[in-house]
PDB file of N, CA, C and O in Angstrom:
ATOM      1  N   MET A   1      13.783  12.357   6.705  1.00  0.00           N
ATOM      2  CA  MET A   1      12.769  11.319   6.432  1.00  0.00           C
ATOM      3  C   MET A   1      12.056  11.769   5.102  1.00  0.00           C
ATOM      4  O   MET A   1      11.689  12.929   4.917  1.00  0.00           O
ATOM      5  N   THR A   2      11.900  10.803   4.240  1.00  0.00           N
ATOM      6  CA  THR A   2      11.109  11.063   3.020  1.00  0.00           C
ATOM      7  C   THR A   2       9.715  10.663   3.332  1.00  0.00           C
ATOM      8  O   THR A   2       9.424   9.568   3.812  1.00  0.00           O
ATOM      9  N   GLU A   3       8.778  11.693   3.008  1.00  0.00           N
ATOM     10  CA  GLU A   3       7.417  11.403   3.235  1.00  0.00           C
ATOM     11  C   GLU A   3       6.496  10.648   2.197  1.00  0.00           C
ATOM     12  O   GLU A   3       5.482  10.014   2.489  1.00  0.00           O
ATOM     13  N   ALA A   4       7.030  10.828   0.924  1.00  0.00           N
ATOM     14  CA  ALA A   4       6.286  10.231  -0.174  1.00  0.00           C
ATOM     15  C   ALA A   4       6.556   8.838  -0.359  1.00  0.00           C
ATOM     16  O   ALA A   4       7.696   8.377  -0.317  1.00  0.00           O
ATOM     17  N   VAL A   5       5.394   8.073  -0.591  1.00  0.00           N
ATOM     18  CA  VAL A   5       5.479   6.697  -1.066  1.00  0.00           C
ATOM     19  C   VAL A   5       5.660   6.652  -2.587  1.00  0.00           C
ATOM     20  O   VAL A   5       5.035   7.369  -3.368  1.00  0.00           O
ATOM     21  N   ARG A   6       6.474   5.841  -2.891  1.00  0.00           N
ATOM     22  CA  ARG A   6       6.903   5.613  -4.380  1.00  0.00           C
ATOM     23  C   ARG A   6       6.506   4.236  -4.900  1.00  0.00           C
ATOM     24  O   ARG A   6       6.483   3.266  -4.143  1.00  0.00           O
ATOM     25  N   ASP A   7       6.222   4.157  -6.076  1.00  0.00           N
ATOM     26  CA  ASP A   7       5.846   2.835  -6.781  1.00  0.00           C
ATOM     27  C   ASP A   7       7.169   2.461  -7.478  1.00  0.00           C
ATOM     28  O   ASP A   7       7.603   3.058  -8.462  1.00  0.00           O
ATOM     29  N   ASN A   8       7.800   1.358  -6.842  1.00  0.00           N
ATOM     30  CA  ASN A   8       8.980   0.640  -7.442  1.00  0.00           C
ATOM     31  C   ASN A   8       8.488  -0.353  -8.177  1.00  0.00           C
ATOM     32  O   ASN A   8       8.302  -1.477  -7.711  1.00  0.00           O
ATOM     33  N   ARG A   9       8.213   0.001  -9.500  1.00  0.00           N
ATOM     34  CA  ARG A   9       7.637  -1.029 -10.468  1.00  0.00           C
ATOM     35  C   ARG A   9       8.627  -2.205 -10.882  1.00  0.00           C
ATOM     36  O   ARG A   9       8.233  -3.311 -11.251  1.00  0.00           O
ATOM     37  N   ALA A  10       9.880  -1.851 -10.781  1.00  0.00           N
ATOM     38  CA  ALA A  10      10.929  -2.967 -11.099  1.00  0.00           C
ATOM     39  C   ALA A  10      10.923  -4.094  -9.981  1.00  0.00           C
ATOM     40  O   ALA A  10      11.192  -5.277 -10.189  1.00  0.00           O
ATOM     41  N   ARG A  11      10.587  -3.557  -8.809  1.00  0.00           N
ATOM     42  CA  ARG A  11      10.521  -4.643  -7.654  1.00  0.00           C
ATOM     43  C   ARG A  11       9.144  -4.979  -7.293  1.00  0.00           C
ATOM     44  O   ARG A  11       8.971  -5.765  -6.362  1.00  0.00           O
ATOM     45  N   GLN A  12       8.097  -4.459  -7.944  1.00  0.00           N
ATOM     46  CA  GLN A  12       6.647  -4.642  -7.758  1.00  0.00           C
ATOM     47  C   GLN A  12       6.303  -4.310  -6.248  1.00  0.00           C
ATOM     48  O   GLN A  12       5.696  -5.104  -5.530  1.00  0.00           O
ATOM     49  N   ARG A  13       6.701  -3.192  -5.871  1.00  0.00           N
ATOM     50  CA  ARG A  13       6.290  -2.824  -4.435  1.00  0.00           C
ATOM     51  C   ARG A  13       6.100  -1.320  -4.277  1.00  0.00           C
ATOM     52  O   ARG A  13       6.656  -0.534  -5.045  1.00  0.00           O
ATOM     53  N   TYR A  14       5.394  -0.963  -3.382  1.00  0.00           N
ATOM     54  CA  TYR A  14       5.260   0.422  -2.913  1.00  0.00           C
ATOM     55  C   TYR A  14       6.308   0.593  -1.753  1.00  0.00           C
ATOM     56  O   TYR A  14       6.487  -0.298  -0.923  1.00  0.00           O
ATOM     57  N   GLU A  15       6.962   1.734  -1.742  1.00  0.00           N
ATOM     58  CA  GLU A  15       8.044   1.944  -0.735  1.00  0.00           C
ATOM     59  C   GLU A  15       7.970   3.242  -0.101  1.00  0.00           C
ATOM     60  O   GLU A  15       7.691   4.248  -0.754  1.00  0.00           O
ATOM     61  N   LEU A  16       8.222   3.271   1.222  1.00  0.00           N
ATOM     62  CA  LEU A  16       8.335   4.555   1.992  1.00  0.00           C
ATOM     63  C   LEU A  16       9.633   4.460   2.756  1.00  0.00           C
ATOM     64  O   LEU A  16       9.881   3.514   3.504  1.00  0.00           O
ATOM     65  N   ASP A  17      10.417   5.430   2.552  1.00  0.00           N
ATOM     66  CA  ASP A  17      11.733   5.616   3.249  1.00  0.00           C
ATOM     67  C   ASP A  17      11.540   6.320   4.458  1.00  0.00           C
ATOM     68  O   ASP A  17      10.922   7.383   4.414  1.00  0.00           O
ATOM     69  N   VAL A  18      12.010   5.857   5.623  1.00  0.00           N
ATOM     70  CA  VAL A  18      11.901   6.446   6.942  1.00  0.00           C
ATOM     71  C   VAL A  18      13.129   6.165   7.755  1.00  0.00           C
ATOM     72  O   VAL A  18      13.413   4.998   8.027  1.00  0.00           O
ATOM     73  N   ASP A  19      13.852   7.137   8.146  1.00  0.00           N
ATOM     74  CA  ASP A  19      15.047   7.013   8.951  1.00  0.00           C
ATOM     75  C   ASP A  19      16.146   5.990   8.538  1.00  0.00           C
ATOM     76  O   ASP A  19      16.813   5.304   9.312  1.00  0.00           O
ATOM     77  N   GLY A  20      16.212   6.009   7.262  1.00  0.00           N
ATOM     78  CA  GLY A  20      17.226   5.074   6.714  1.00  0.00           C
ATOM     79  C   GLY A  20      16.852   3.680   6.421  1.00  0.00           C
ATOM     80  O   GLY A  20      17.703   2.892   6.009  1.00  0.00           O
ATOM     81  N   SER A  21      15.520   3.298   6.627  1.00  0.00           N
ATOM     82  CA  SER A  21      14.876   2.065   6.423  1.00  0.00           C
ATOM     83  C   SER A  21      13.707   2.221   5.428  1.00  0.00           C
ATOM     84  O   SER A  21      13.189   3.308   5.175  1.00  0.00           O
ATOM     85  N   VAL A  22      13.349   1.087   4.903  1.00  0.00           N
ATOM     86  CA  VAL A  22      12.261   1.036   3.942  1.00  0.00           C
ATOM     87  C   VAL A  22      11.080   0.121   4.423  1.00  0.00           C
ATOM     88  O   VAL A  22      11.240  -1.059   4.737  1.00  0.00           O
ATOM     89  N   ALA A  23       9.873   0.786   4.449  1.00  0.00           N
ATOM     90  CA  ALA A  23       8.628  -0.023   4.665  1.00  0.00           C
ATOM     91  C   ALA A  23       8.263  -0.245   3.097  1.00  0.00           C
ATOM     92  O   ALA A  23       8.592   0.490   2.166  1.00  0.00           O
ATOM     93  N   PHE A  24       7.489  -1.460   3.035  1.00  0.00           N
ATOM     94  CA  PHE A  24       7.056  -1.683   1.615  1.00  0.00           C
ATOM     95  C   PHE A  24       5.828  -2.502   1.634  1.00  0.00           C
ATOM     96  O   PHE A  24       5.517  -3.133   2.644  1.00  0.00           O
ATOM     97  N   ILE A  25       5.098  -2.517   0.528  1.00  0.00           N
ATOM     98  CA  ILE A  25       3.996  -3.333   0.232  1.00  0.00           C
ATOM     99  C   ILE A  25       4.353  -4.047  -1.111  1.00  0.00           C
ATOM    100  O   ILE A  25       4.548  -3.382  -2.128  1.00  0.00           O
ATOM    101  N   ASP A  26       4.434  -5.377  -1.103  1.00  0.00           N
ATOM    102  CA  ASP A  26       4.572  -6.137  -2.377  1.00  0.00           C
ATOM    103  C   ASP A  26       3.244  -6.227  -3.085  1.00  0.00           C
ATOM    104  O   ASP A  26       2.196  -6.319  -2.445  1.00  0.00           O
ATOM    105  N   TYR A  27       3.280  -6.201  -4.364  1.00  0.00           N
ATOM    106  CA  TYR A  27       2.133  -6.157  -5.104  1.00  0.00           C
ATOM    107  C   TYR A  27       2.296  -6.944  -6.488  1.00  0.00           C
ATOM    108  O   TYR A  27       3.405  -7.205  -6.956  1.00  0.00           O
ATOM    109  N   HIS A  28       1.151  -7.280  -7.066  1.00  0.00           N
ATOM    110  CA  HIS A  28       1.101  -7.747  -8.402  1.00  0.00           C
ATOM    111  C   HIS A  28       0.050  -6.964  -9.151  1.00  0.00           C
ATOM    112  O   HIS A  28      -1.071  -6.822  -8.662  1.00  0.00           O
ATOM    113  N   ARG A  29       0.371  -6.458 -10.310  1.00  0.00           N
ATOM    114  CA  ARG A  29      -0.463  -5.586 -11.008  1.00  0.00           C
ATOM    115  C   ARG A  29      -0.755  -6.168 -12.424  1.00  0.00           C
ATOM    116  O   ARG A  29       0.132  -6.387 -13.248  1.00  0.00           O
ATOM    117  N   SER A  30      -2.111  -6.402 -12.635  1.00  0.00           N
ATOM    118  CA  SER A  30      -2.655  -6.894 -13.841  1.00  0.00           C
ATOM    119  C   SER A  30      -3.986  -6.254 -14.218  1.00  0.00           C
ATOM    120  O   SER A  30      -4.893  -6.179 -13.388  1.00  0.00           O
ATOM    121  N   GLY A  31      -4.113  -5.795 -15.454  1.00  0.00           N
ATOM    122  CA  GLY A  31      -5.365  -5.231 -15.863  1.00  0.00           C
ATOM    123  C   GLY A  31      -5.951  -4.136 -15.150  1.00  0.00           C
ATOM    124  O   GLY A  31      -7.170  -4.048 -15.001  1.00  0.00           O
ATOM    125  N   GLY A  32      -5.136  -3.299 -14.705  1.00  0.00           N
ATOM    126  CA  GLY A  32      -5.768  -2.149 -13.840  1.00  0.00           C
ATOM    127  C   GLY A  32      -6.140  -2.490 -12.381  1.00  0.00           C
ATOM    128  O   GLY A  32      -6.735  -1.712 -11.634  1.00  0.00           O
ATOM    129  N   VAL A  33      -5.728  -3.735 -12.051  1.00  0.00           N
ATOM    130  CA  VAL A  33      -5.873  -4.065 -10.632  1.00  0.00           C
ATOM    131  C   VAL A  33      -4.539  -4.471  -9.965  1.00  0.00           C
ATOM    132  O   VAL A  33      -3.742  -5.246 -10.494  1.00  0.00           O
ATOM    133  N   VAL A  34      -4.351  -3.851  -8.691  1.00  0.00           N
ATOM    134  CA  VAL A  34      -3.234  -4.070  -7.879  1.00  0.00           C
ATOM    135  C   VAL A  34      -3.644  -4.906  -6.859  1.00  0.00           C
ATOM    136  O   VAL A  34      -4.578  -4.596  -6.119  1.00  0.00           O
ATOM    137  N   THR A  35      -2.960  -6.055  -6.745  1.00  0.00           N
ATOM    138  CA  THR A  35      -3.191  -7.122  -5.619  1.00  0.00           C
ATOM    139  C   THR A  35      -2.053  -6.831  -4.714  1.00  0.00           C
ATOM    140  O   THR A  35      -0.890  -7.064  -5.042  1.00  0.00           O
ATOM    141  N   MET A  36      -2.410  -6.299  -3.527  1.00  0.00           N
ATOM    142  CA  MET A  36      -1.425  -6.027  -2.488  1.00  0.00           C
ATOM    143  C   MET A  36      -1.273  -7.256  -1.635  1.00  0.00           C
ATOM    144  O   MET A  36      -2.220  -7.662  -0.963  1.00  0.00           O
ATOM    145  N   GLN A  37      -0.134  -7.843  -1.646  1.00  0.00           N
ATOM    146  CA  GLN A  37       0.085  -9.194  -1.165  1.00  0.00           C
ATOM    147  C   GLN A  37       0.749  -9.141   0.297  1.00  0.00           C
ATOM    148  O   GLN A  37       0.354  -9.922   1.163  1.00  0.00           O
ATOM    149  N   HIS A  38       1.645  -8.315   0.528  1.00  0.00           N
ATOM    150  CA  HIS A  38       2.295  -8.359   1.783  1.00  0.00           C
ATOM    151  C   HIS A  38       2.864  -6.932   2.070  1.00  0.00           C
ATOM    152  O   HIS A  38       3.418  -6.244   1.212  1.00  0.00           O
ATOM    153  N   ALA A  39       2.654  -6.540   3.448  1.00  0.00           N
ATOM    154  CA  ALA A  39       3.151  -5.188   3.819  1.00  0.00           C
ATOM    155  C   ALA A  39       4.196  -5.532   4.985  1.00  0.00           C
ATOM    156  O   ALA A  39       3.952  -6.376   5.847  1.00  0.00           O
ATOM    157  N   GLU A  40       5.356  -4.811   4.926  1.00  0.00           N
ATOM    158  CA  GLU A  40       6.347  -4.938   5.907  1.00  0.00           C
ATOM    159  C   GLU A  40       6.901  -3.635   6.347  1.00  0.00           C
ATOM    160  O   GLU A  40       7.287  -2.794   5.535  1.00  0.00           O
ATOM    161  N   VAL A  41       6.940  -3.465   7.636  1.00  0.00           N
ATOM    162  CA  VAL A  41       7.503  -2.225   8.334  1.00  0.00           C
ATOM    163  C   VAL A  41       8.715  -2.874   9.161  1.00  0.00           C
ATOM    164  O   VAL A  41       8.514  -3.804   9.942  1.00  0.00           O
ATOM    165  N   PRO A  42       9.924  -2.352   8.950  1.00  0.00           N
ATOM    166  CA  PRO A  42      11.089  -2.885   9.754  1.00  0.00           C
ATOM    167  C   PRO A  42      10.787  -2.667  11.174  1.00  0.00           C
ATOM    168  O   PRO A  42      10.128  -1.698  11.552  1.00  0.00           O
ATOM    169  N   PRO A  43      11.292  -3.614  12.014  1.00  0.00           N
ATOM    170  CA  PRO A  43      10.977  -3.616  13.522  1.00  0.00           C
ATOM    171  C   PRO A  43      11.298  -2.281  14.176  1.00  0.00           C
ATOM    172  O   PRO A  43      10.544  -1.865  15.056  1.00  0.00           O
ATOM    173  N   ALA A  44      12.415  -1.548  13.789  1.00  0.00           N
ATOM    174  CA  ALA A  44      12.826  -0.271  14.372  1.00  0.00           C
ATOM    175  C   ALA A  44      11.819   0.687  14.213  1.00  0.00           C
ATOM    176  O   ALA A  44      11.734   1.583  15.054  1.00  0.00           O
ATOM    177  N   LEU A  45      10.883   0.633  13.078  1.00  0.00           N
ATOM    178  CA  LEU A  45       9.926   1.536  12.737  1.00  0.00           C
ATOM    179  C   LEU A  45       8.477   1.274  13.180  1.00  0.00           C
ATOM    180  O   LEU A  45       7.577   2.084  12.958  1.00  0.00           O
ATOM    181  N   GLN A  46       8.304   0.172  13.779  1.00  0.00           N
ATOM    182  CA  GLN A  46       6.916  -0.248  14.150  1.00  0.00           C
ATOM    183  C   GLN A  46       6.450   0.585  15.298  1.00  0.00           C
ATOM    184  O   GLN A  46       7.288   1.068  16.058  1.00  0.00           O
ATOM    185  N   GLY A  47       5.149   0.792  15.482  1.00  0.00           N
ATOM    186  CA  GLY A  47       4.525   1.408  16.498  1.00  0.00           C
ATOM    187  C   GLY A  47       4.431   2.915  16.277  1.00  0.00           C
ATOM    188  O   GLY A  47       4.035   3.662  17.172  1.00  0.00           O
ATOM    189  N   ARG A  48       4.811   3.362  15.039  1.00  0.00           N
ATOM    190  CA  ARG A  48       4.906   4.879  14.804  1.00  0.00           C
ATOM    191  C   ARG A  48       3.933   5.308  13.753  1.00  0.00           C
ATOM    192  O   ARG A  48       3.982   6.447  13.287  1.00  0.00           O
ATOM    193  N   GLY A  49       3.006   4.378  13.349  1.00  0.00           N
ATOM    194  CA  GLY A  49       2.118   4.743  12.311  1.00  0.00           C
ATOM    195  C   GLY A  49       2.617   4.673  10.859  1.00  0.00           C
ATOM    196  O   GLY A  49       1.925   5.103   9.936  1.00  0.00           O
ATOM    197  N   ILE A  50       3.827   4.124  10.671  1.00  0.00           N
ATOM    198  CA  ILE A  50       4.451   4.028   9.334  1.00  0.00           C
ATOM    199  C   ILE A  50       3.718   3.104   8.434  1.00  0.00           C
ATOM    200  O   ILE A  50       3.626   3.392   7.241  1.00  0.00           O
ATOM    201  N   GLY A  51       3.201   2.043   8.892  1.00  0.00           N
ATOM    202  CA  GLY A  51       2.382   1.040   8.087  1.00  0.00           C
ATOM    203  C   GLY A  51       1.127   1.827   7.581  1.00  0.00           C
ATOM    204  O   GLY A  51       0.842   1.738   6.387  1.00  0.00           O
ATOM    205  N   SER A  52       0.374   2.577   8.402  1.00  0.00           N
ATOM    206  CA  SER A  52      -0.703   3.287   7.909  1.00  0.00           C
ATOM    207  C   SER A  52      -0.385   4.388   6.938  1.00  0.00           C
ATOM    208  O   SER A  52      -1.185   4.616   6.031  1.00  0.00           O
ATOM    209  N   ARG A  53       0.751   5.109   7.058  1.00  0.00           N
ATOM    210  CA  ARG A  53       1.178   6.074   6.125  1.00  0.00           C
ATOM    211  C   ARG A  53       1.532   5.370   4.786  1.00  0.00           C
ATOM    212  O   ARG A  53       1.221   5.868   3.704  1.00  0.00           O
ATOM    213  N   LEU A  54       2.181   4.215   4.902  1.00  0.00           N
ATOM    214  CA  LEU A  54       2.550   3.412   3.660  1.00  0.00           C
ATOM    215  C   LEU A  54       1.307   3.046   2.885  1.00  0.00           C
ATOM    216  O   LEU A  54       1.268   3.213   1.666  1.00  0.00           O
ATOM    217  N   VAL A  55       0.261   2.536   3.586  1.00  0.00           N
ATOM    218  CA  VAL A  55      -1.021   2.098   2.913  1.00  0.00           C
ATOM    219  C   VAL A  55      -1.598   3.252   2.329  1.00  0.00           C
ATOM    220  O   VAL A  55      -1.845   3.243   1.123  1.00  0.00           O
ATOM    221  N   ARG A  56      -1.871   4.357   3.105  1.00  0.00           N
ATOM    222  CA  ARG A  56      -2.432   5.523   2.565  1.00  0.00           C
ATOM    223  C   ARG A  56      -1.781   6.152   1.373  1.00  0.00           C
ATOM    224  O   ARG A  56      -2.455   6.581   0.437  1.00  0.00           O
ATOM    225  N   GLY A  57      -0.509   6.208   1.400  1.00  0.00           N
ATOM    226  CA  GLY A  57       0.235   6.670   0.057  1.00  0.00           C
ATOM    227  C   GLY A  57       0.148   5.794  -0.957  1.00  0.00           C
ATOM    228  O   GLY A  57       0.029   6.256  -2.091  1.00  0.00           O
ATOM    229  N   ALA A  58       0.188   4.393  -0.767  1.00  0.00           N
ATOM    230  CA  ALA A  58       0.030   3.381  -1.906  1.00  0.00           C
ATOM    231  C   ALA A  58      -1.392   3.665  -2.492  1.00  0.00           C
ATOM    232  O   ALA A  58      -1.505   3.858  -3.702  1.00  0.00           O
ATOM    233  N   LEU A  59      -2.422   3.693  -1.709  1.00  0.00           N
ATOM    234  CA  LEU A  59      -3.681   3.989  -2.158  1.00  0.00           C
ATOM    235  C   LEU A  59      -3.987   5.152  -2.926  1.00  0.00           C
ATOM    236  O   LEU A  59      -4.802   5.173  -3.848  1.00  0.00           O
ATOM    237  N   ASP A  60      -3.288   6.152  -2.506  1.00  0.00           N
ATOM    238  CA  ASP A  60      -3.235   7.420  -3.231  1.00  0.00           C
ATOM    239  C   ASP A  60      -2.698   7.321  -4.740  1.00  0.00           C
ATOM    240  O   ASP A  60      -3.207   7.878  -5.713  1.00  0.00           O
ATOM    241  N   LEU A  61      -1.616   6.535  -4.732  1.00  0.00           N
ATOM    242  CA  LEU A  61      -0.982   6.234  -6.063  1.00  0.00           C
ATOM    243  C   LEU A  61      -1.960   5.420  -6.922  1.00  0.00           C
ATOM    244  O   LEU A  61      -2.121   5.652  -8.120  1.00  0.00           O
ATOM    245  N   VAL A  62      -2.580   4.493  -6.277  1.00  0.00           N
ATOM    246  CA  VAL A  62      -3.526   3.628  -6.982  1.00  0.00           C
ATOM    247  C   VAL A  62      -4.722   4.498  -7.539  1.00  0.00           C
ATOM    248  O   VAL A  62      -5.199   4.302  -8.657  1.00  0.00           O
ATOM    249  N   ARG A  63      -5.136   5.405  -6.734  1.00  0.00           N
ATOM    250  CA  ARG A  63      -6.235   6.356  -7.181  1.00  0.00           C
ATOM    251  C   ARG A  63      -5.762   7.255  -8.391  1.00  0.00           C
ATOM    252  O   ARG A  63      -6.503   7.472  -9.349  1.00  0.00           O
ATOM    253  N   VAL A  64      -4.567   7.733  -8.295  1.00  0.00           N
ATOM    254  CA  VAL A  64      -4.027   8.523  -9.386  1.00  0.00           C
ATOM    255  C   VAL A  64      -3.961   7.753 -10.734  1.00  0.00           C
ATOM    256  O   VAL A  64      -4.290   8.274 -11.800  1.00  0.00           O
ATOM    257  N   GLU A  65      -3.513   6.475 -10.616  1.00  0.00           N
ATOM    258  CA  GLU A  65      -3.532   5.609 -11.739  1.00  0.00           C
ATOM    259  C   GLU A  65      -4.846   5.095 -12.278  1.00  0.00           C
ATOM    260  O   GLU A  65      -4.908   4.481 -13.344  1.00  0.00           O
ATOM    261  N   ARG A  66      -5.865   5.350 -11.541  1.00  0.00           N
ATOM    262  CA  ARG A  66      -7.275   5.024 -11.869  1.00  0.00           C
ATOM    263  C   ARG A  66      -7.313   3.411 -11.941  1.00  0.00           C
ATOM    264  O   ARG A  66      -7.862   2.791 -12.852  1.00  0.00           O
ATOM    265  N   GLU A  67      -6.677   2.851 -10.892  1.00  0.00           N
ATOM    266  CA  GLU A  67      -6.671   1.366 -10.742  1.00  0.00           C
ATOM    267  C   GLU A  67      -7.510   1.044  -9.502  1.00  0.00           C
ATOM    268  O   GLU A  67      -7.964   1.935  -8.784  1.00  0.00           O
ATOM    269  N   SER A  68      -7.700  -0.275  -9.274  1.00  0.00           N
ATOM    270  CA  SER A  68      -8.445  -0.849  -8.145  1.00  0.00           C
ATOM    271  C   SER A  68      -7.451  -1.788  -7.482  1.00  0.00           C
ATOM    272  O   SER A  68      -6.383  -2.156  -7.970  1.00  0.00           O
ATOM    273  N   VAL A  69      -7.977  -2.136  -6.248  1.00  0.00           N
ATOM    274  CA  VAL A  69      -7.069  -2.822  -5.286  1.00  0.00           C
ATOM    275  C   VAL A  69      -7.810  -4.245  -4.802  1.00  0.00           C
ATOM    276  O   VAL A  69      -9.013  -4.268  -4.543  1.00  0.00           O
ATOM    277  N   ILE A  70      -7.032  -5.317  -4.720  1.00  0.00           N
ATOM    278  CA  ILE A  70      -7.457  -6.616  -4.104  1.00  0.00           C
ATOM    279  C   ILE A  70      -6.548  -6.619  -2.819  1.00  0.00           C
ATOM    280  O   ILE A  70      -5.339  -6.774  -2.992  1.00  0.00           O
ATOM    281  N   PRO A  71      -6.994  -6.472  -1.651  1.00  0.00           N
ATOM    282  CA  PRO A  71      -6.159  -6.347  -0.564  1.00  0.00           C
ATOM    283  C   PRO A  71      -5.932  -7.858   0.102  1.00  0.00           C
ATOM    284  O   PRO A  71      -6.654  -8.283   1.004  1.00  0.00           O
ATOM    285  N   ARG A  72      -4.904  -8.553  -0.431  1.00  0.00           N
ATOM    286  CA  ARG A  72      -4.571  -9.815   0.106  1.00  0.00           C
ATOM    287  C   ARG A  72      -3.739  -9.701   1.470  1.00  0.00           C
ATOM    288  O   ARG A  72      -3.759 -10.638   2.268  1.00  0.00           O
ATOM    289  N   CYS A  73      -3.129  -8.729   1.680  1.00  0.00           N
ATOM    290  CA  CYS A  73      -2.474  -8.417   2.896  1.00  0.00           C
ATOM    291  C   CYS A  73      -3.480  -8.041   3.989  1.00  0.00           C
ATOM    292  O   CYS A  73      -4.247  -7.089   3.840  1.00  0.00           O
ATOM    293  N   PRO A  74      -3.465  -8.833   5.131  1.00  0.00           N
ATOM    294  CA  PRO A  74      -4.411  -8.505   6.201  1.00  0.00           C
ATOM    295  C   PRO A  74      -4.347  -7.142   6.739  1.00  0.00           C
ATOM    296  O   PRO A  74      -5.359  -6.603   7.186  1.00  0.00           O
ATOM    297  N   PHE A  75      -3.091  -6.500   6.715  1.00  0.00           N
ATOM    298  CA  PHE A  75      -2.917  -5.055   7.265  1.00  0.00           C
ATOM    299  C   PHE A  75      -3.608  -4.099   6.269  1.00  0.00           C
ATOM    300  O   PHE A  75      -4.325  -3.192   6.692  1.00  0.00           O
ATOM    301  N   VAL A  76      -3.399  -4.292   4.947  1.00  0.00           N
ATOM    302  CA  VAL A  76      -4.010  -3.398   4.026  1.00  0.00           C
ATOM    303  C   VAL A  76      -5.617  -3.601   3.918  1.00  0.00           C
ATOM    304  O   VAL A  76      -6.385  -2.662   3.706  1.00  0.00           O
ATOM    305  N   ALA A  77      -6.016  -4.923   4.089  1.00  0.00           N
ATOM    306  CA  ALA A  77      -7.510  -5.077   4.132  1.00  0.00           C
ATOM    307  C   ALA A  77      -8.095  -4.413   5.403  1.00  0.00           C
ATOM    308  O   ALA A  77      -9.131  -3.753   5.322  1.00  0.00           O
ATOM    309  N   ASP A  78      -7.466  -4.574   6.530  1.00  0.00           N
ATOM    310  CA  ASP A  78      -8.058  -3.852   7.777  1.00  0.00           C
ATOM    311  C   ASP A  78      -7.979  -2.331   7.622  1.00  0.00           C
ATOM    312  O   ASP A  78      -8.900  -1.633   8.047  1.00  0.00           O
ATOM    313  N   PHE A  79      -7.015  -1.852   7.085  1.00  0.00           N
ATOM    314  CA  PHE A  79      -6.977  -0.430   6.901  1.00  0.00           C
ATOM    315  C   PHE A  79      -8.085   0.081   6.029  1.00  0.00           C
ATOM    316  O   PHE A  79      -8.730   1.073   6.368  1.00  0.00           O
ATOM    317  N   MET A  80      -8.343  -0.615   4.833  1.00  0.00           N
ATOM    318  CA  MET A  80      -9.431  -0.310   3.953  1.00  0.00           C
ATOM    319  C   MET A  80     -10.660  -0.445   4.596  1.00  0.00           C
ATOM    320  O   MET A  80     -11.548   0.378   4.371  1.00  0.00           O
ATOM    321  N   HIS A  81     -10.849  -1.478   5.455  1.00  0.00           N
ATOM    322  CA  HIS A  81     -12.203  -1.684   6.205  1.00  0.00           C
ATOM    323  C   HIS A  81     -12.494  -0.538   7.087  1.00  0.00           C
ATOM    324  O   HIS A  81     -13.622  -0.044   7.115  1.00  0.00           O
ATOM    325  N   LYS A  82     -11.470  -0.072   7.847  1.00  0.00           N
ATOM    326  CA  LYS A  82     -11.635   1.034   8.719  1.00  0.00           C
ATOM    327  C   LYS A  82     -11.762   2.401   8.129  1.00  0.00           C
ATOM    328  O   LYS A  82     -12.165   3.319   8.845  1.00  0.00           O
ATOM    329  N   HIS A  83     -11.427   2.620   6.791  1.00  0.00           N
ATOM    330  CA  HIS A  83     -11.487   3.818   6.188  1.00  0.00           C
ATOM    331  C   HIS A  83     -12.402   3.888   4.946  1.00  0.00           C
ATOM    332  O   HIS A  83     -11.987   3.610   3.821  1.00  0.00           O
ATOM    333  N   PRO A  84     -13.559   4.241   5.184  1.00  0.00           N
ATOM    334  CA  PRO A  84     -14.594   4.183   4.070  1.00  0.00           C
ATOM    335  C   PRO A  84     -14.175   5.074   2.918  1.00  0.00           C
ATOM    336  O   PRO A  84     -14.597   4.846   1.784  1.00  0.00           O
ATOM    337  N   GLU A  85     -13.418   6.005   3.157  1.00  0.00           N
ATOM    338  CA  GLU A  85     -13.040   6.924   2.038  1.00  0.00           C
ATOM    339  C   GLU A  85     -12.199   6.265   1.005  1.00  0.00           C
ATOM    340  O   GLU A  85     -12.047   6.854  -0.065  1.00  0.00           O
ATOM    341  N   VAL A  86     -11.626   5.092   1.206  1.00  0.00           N
ATOM    342  CA  VAL A  86     -10.803   4.344   0.275  1.00  0.00           C
ATOM    343  C   VAL A  86     -11.430   3.129  -0.196  1.00  0.00           C
ATOM    344  O   VAL A  86     -10.804   2.399  -0.964  1.00  0.00           O
ATOM    345  N   GLN A  87     -12.690   2.811   0.213  1.00  0.00           N
ATOM    346  CA  GLN A  87     -13.377   1.562  -0.049  1.00  0.00           C
ATOM    347  C   GLN A  87     -13.832   1.547  -1.612  1.00  0.00           C
ATOM    348  O   GLN A  87     -14.130   0.508  -2.201  1.00  0.00           O
ATOM    349  N   ASP A  88     -13.843   2.726  -2.149  1.00  0.00           N
ATOM    350  CA  ASP A  88     -14.268   2.667  -3.556  1.00  0.00           C
ATOM    351  C   ASP A  88     -13.100   2.122  -4.467  1.00  0.00           C
ATOM    352  O   ASP A  88     -13.320   1.841  -5.645  1.00  0.00           O
ATOM    353  N   LEU A  89     -11.910   1.988  -3.922  1.00  0.00           N
ATOM    354  CA  LEU A  89     -10.827   1.497  -4.660  1.00  0.00           C
ATOM    355  C   LEU A  89     -10.840  -0.083  -4.661  1.00  0.00           C
ATOM    356  O   LEU A  89     -10.051  -0.719  -5.360  1.00  0.00           O
ATOM    357  N   LEU A  90     -11.738  -0.657  -3.879  1.00  0.00           N
ATOM    358  CA  LEU A  90     -11.743  -2.112  -3.862  1.00  0.00           C
ATOM    359  C   LEU A  90     -12.268  -2.587  -5.182  1.00  0.00           C
ATOM    360  O   LEU A  90     -13.258  -2.111  -5.737  1.00  0.00           O
ATOM    361  N   ALA A  91     -11.421  -3.700  -5.706  1.00  0.00           N
ATOM    362  CA  ALA A  91     -11.706  -4.215  -7.096  1.00  0.00           C
ATOM    363  C   ALA A  91     -13.058  -5.030  -6.930  1.00  0.00           C
ATOM    364  O   ALA A  91     -13.316  -5.629  -5.886  1.00  0.00           O
ATOM    365  N   LYS A  92     -13.837  -5.013  -7.943  1.00  0.00           N
ATOM    366  CA  LYS A  92     -15.006  -5.784  -8.050  1.00  0.00           C
ATOM    367  C   LYS A  92     -14.588  -7.309  -8.352  1.00  0.00           C
ATOM    368  O   LYS A  92     -14.015  -7.603  -9.401  1.00  0.00           O
ATOM    369  N   GLN A  93     -14.873  -8.150  -7.483  1.00  0.00           N
ATOM    370  CA  GLN A  93     -14.449  -9.566  -7.667  1.00  0.00           C
ATOM    371  C   GLN A  93     -15.748 -10.387  -7.986  1.00  0.00           C
ATOM    372  O   GLN A  93     -16.818 -10.234  -7.398  1.00  0.00           O
ATOM    373  N   SER A  94     -15.494 -11.323  -9.046  1.00  0.00           N
ATOM    374  CA  SER A  94     -16.549 -12.121  -9.384  1.00  0.00           C
ATOM    375  C   SER A  94     -16.393 -13.548  -8.692  1.00  0.00           C
ATOM    376  O   SER A  94     -17.245 -14.418  -8.870  1.00  0.00           O
TER     377      SER A  94
END
C-alpha cells in the first residue's frame, strides 16, 4: 500500500493508491485556488478511513503549494468543517 497522496496534474486530481485501487479527488486549479469537486473511494476500500486519508493528504499538498481550497465536494467540505486545523486553507470567497 502506498501511503502518499500525489497530485496528478495531468488528470487534475489528487490520488491515493491502496491495495491496487485508486481513491481520488477531482479538482480545478486557478490562480492559487484549488476547487475540489468530487471525491471517490472505490467500494472495496470504503469504511476504512481511506477518504479521510485522501483529503488530509490533498490538503497537505495544498498547504505546501501555498494555495487555498474551495470545497465543492460535500465529503471534503465536511472534513474541513470537522478539522479546524485545516480551515485556514479555505479560500476567501466574495
